C-alpha positions as CSV (number, residue, x, y, z in Angstrom):
1,M,5.4,-4.9,-5.3
2,I,5.0,-1.1,-5.7
3,I,1.9,0.2,-7.3
4,K,2.4,3.7,-9.2
5,L,-0.8,5.5,-10.2
6,K,-1.4,8.4,-12.4
7,S,-4.3,10.4,-13.7
8,K,-5.0,13.6,-15.5
9,I,-7.8,15.5,-14.0
10,K,-9.7,17.4,-16.6
11,P,-11.4,20.7,-15.9
12,T,-14.9,19.1,-16.0
13,E,-13.8,16.5,-13.3
14,D,-14.0,16.8,-9.5
15,K,-10.6,16.2,-7.9
16,E,-12.1,14.4,-5.0
17,K,-14.1,12.0,-7.1
18,V,-11.0,11.1,-9.0
19,I,-9.2,10.3,-5.7
20,K,-12.1,8.3,-4.6
21,A,-12.0,6.3,-7.7
22,V,-8.2,5.5,-7.1
23,K,-8.9,4.6,-3.5
24,N,-11.9,2.4,-4.3
25,I,-9.4,0.1,-6.1
26,F,-6.2,0.8,-4.1
27,K,-7.2,1.4,-0.5
28,D,-3.8,2.5,0.8
29,A,-3.0,4.8,-2.1
30,K,-1.1,7.9,-1.0
31,V,-2.0,10.5,-3.6
32,V,-1.1,14.2,-4.4
33,V,-2.6,16.5,-6.9
34,E,-0.5,19.0,-8.7
35,D,-1.3,20.8,-11.9
36,N,-4.4,18.7,-12.6
37,Q,-2.4,15.5,-12.3
38,L,-3.0,13.0,-9.6
39,I,0.2,11.1,-8.8
40,G,0.0,8.1,-6.4
41,E,1.6,5.0,-4.9
42,A,0.2,2.0,-3.1
43,K,1.4,-1.3,-1.9
44,D,-1.9,-3.1,-1.2
45,I,-3.2,-5.2,-4.3
46,S,-5.9,-7.0,-2.3
47,R,-9.0,-5.0,-3.3
48,F,-7.9,-5.1,-7.1
49,K,-7.6,-8.9,-6.7
50,E,-10.8,-9.2,-5.1
51,L,-12.7,-7.3,-7.7
52,L,-11.1,-9.3,-10.5
53,R,-12.6,-12.3,-8.8
54,S,-16.0,-11.0,-7.9
55,Q,-16.3,-9.5,-11.4
56,A,-15.1,-12.8,-13.1
57,I,-12.7,-11.0,-15.3
58,L,-9.5,-13.0,-14.4
59,D,-8.8,-14.1,-17.9
60,T,-9.1,-10.6,-19.3
61,A,-7.0,-9.2,-16.4
62,R,-4.2,-11.9,-17.1
63,M,-4.0,-10.9,-20.7
64,V,-3.9,-7.2,-19.9
65,L,-1.2,-7.7,-17.4
66,E,0.9,-9.8,-19.5
67,K,0.5,-7.6,-22.6
68,G,1.8,-4.7,-20.5
69,I,5.0,-6.2,-19.3
70,V,8.3,-4.1,-19.8
71,G,11.2,-5.5,-17.8
72,S,10.2,-5.9,-14.2
73,S,6.9,-4.1,-14.4
74,T,3.5,-4.2,-16.3
75,K,1.4,-1.2,-17.1
76,F,-2.2,-0.7,-18.0
77,N,-5.2,1.7,-17.7
78,I,-8.4,1.3,-15.8
79,N,-11.5,3.3,-16.2
80,K,-12.2,6.1,-13.8
81,Q,-15.8,5.9,-13.8
82,A,-15.8,2.2,-13.1
83,A,-13.4,2.7,-10.5
84,F,-15.6,5.5,-8.8
85,A,-18.3,2.9,-8.8
86,G,-15.9,0.4,-7.1
87,L,-15.4,-1.7,-10.3
88,V,-12.4,-2.6,-12.7
89,N,-12.7,-2.1,-16.3
90,F,-9.6,-2.1,-18.5
91,D,-11.0,0.5,-20.8
92,K,-9.7,4.2,-20.9
93,D,-12.8,6.3,-20.4
94,I,-13.3,9.7,-22.1
95,H,-11.4,11.5,-19.4
96,G,-8.2,9.3,-19.9
97,G,-8.4,6.7,-17.3
98,I,-6.2,5.8,-14.4
99,F,-2.7,4.7,-15.4
100,V,-1.5,1.8,-13.2
101,K,2.0,0.5,-13.0
102,L,2.9,-2.6,-11.1
103,I,6.6,-2.9,-10.2
104,A,8.2,-6.0,-9.0
105,E,10.6,-5.4,-6.2
106,E,14.3,-6.9,-6.3
107,D,13.3,-10.1,-4.6
108,E,10.0,-10.6,-6.5
109,D,9.2,-12.4,-9.9
110,L,6.8,-10.4,-11.9
111,M,5.2,-13.5,-13.5
112,K,4.5,-15.1,-10.1
113,L,2.9,-11.7,-9.0
114,I,0.7,-11.8,-12.2
115,K,-0.2,-15.4,-11.6
116,D,-1.3,-14.4,-8.0
117,I,-3.3,-11.3,-9.0
118,A,-4.9,-12.9,-12.1
119,P,-4.6,-16.8,-12.1
120,K,-5.6,-18.7,-15.2
121,T,-9.0,-20.2,-15.1
122,K,-10.7,-23.1,-17.0
123,N,-14.7,-23.2,-17.1
124,G,-14.8,-20.3,-14.7
125,K,-12.5,-22.1,-12.1
126,I,-9.0,-21.0,-11.0
127,I,-6.6,-23.6,-12.0
128,D,-3.3,-24.4,-10.6
129,E,-1.0,-23.6,-13.5
130,D,2.1,-25.3,-12.2
131,E,0.3,-28.5,-11.7
132,E,-1.3,-28.2,-15.2
133,E,2.2,-27.7,-16.8
134,E,3.5,-30.7,-14.9
135,I,0.7,-32.9,-16.2
136,N,1.2,-31.6,-19.9
137,D,5.0,-32.3,-19.5
138,V,4.2,-36.0,-18.2
139,K,1.9,-36.5,-21.3
140,N,4.4,-35.4,-23.9
């Protein structure tokens, strides 16, 4: 998976803080800033996954990831201020947020990646979707 990142840096924002916000969520992000625009790329999704679990927002994340699917990628925004604080929030802030695009590589299945990043839950517990589908198939 390739993670593409973009964020406008407004004149009132500190460039270093925007970079820190991105790296708080995507630790291995390699970023450049040109013309008040941060552009980055990362491969490591582990911190993002960890935050979704610790903040108990897997169902919201799953909905956002599925809603943003276009071809072999999904796109969404996260809040810069929350990211600076080391949190994930899927709401653009007044500064435009951080645009994130997750791209499945040739040998990867986007839905499997999404299931891994944000598995479905039931009563706050992660469920095995494949197992649940098999049970429902047997019942029908």
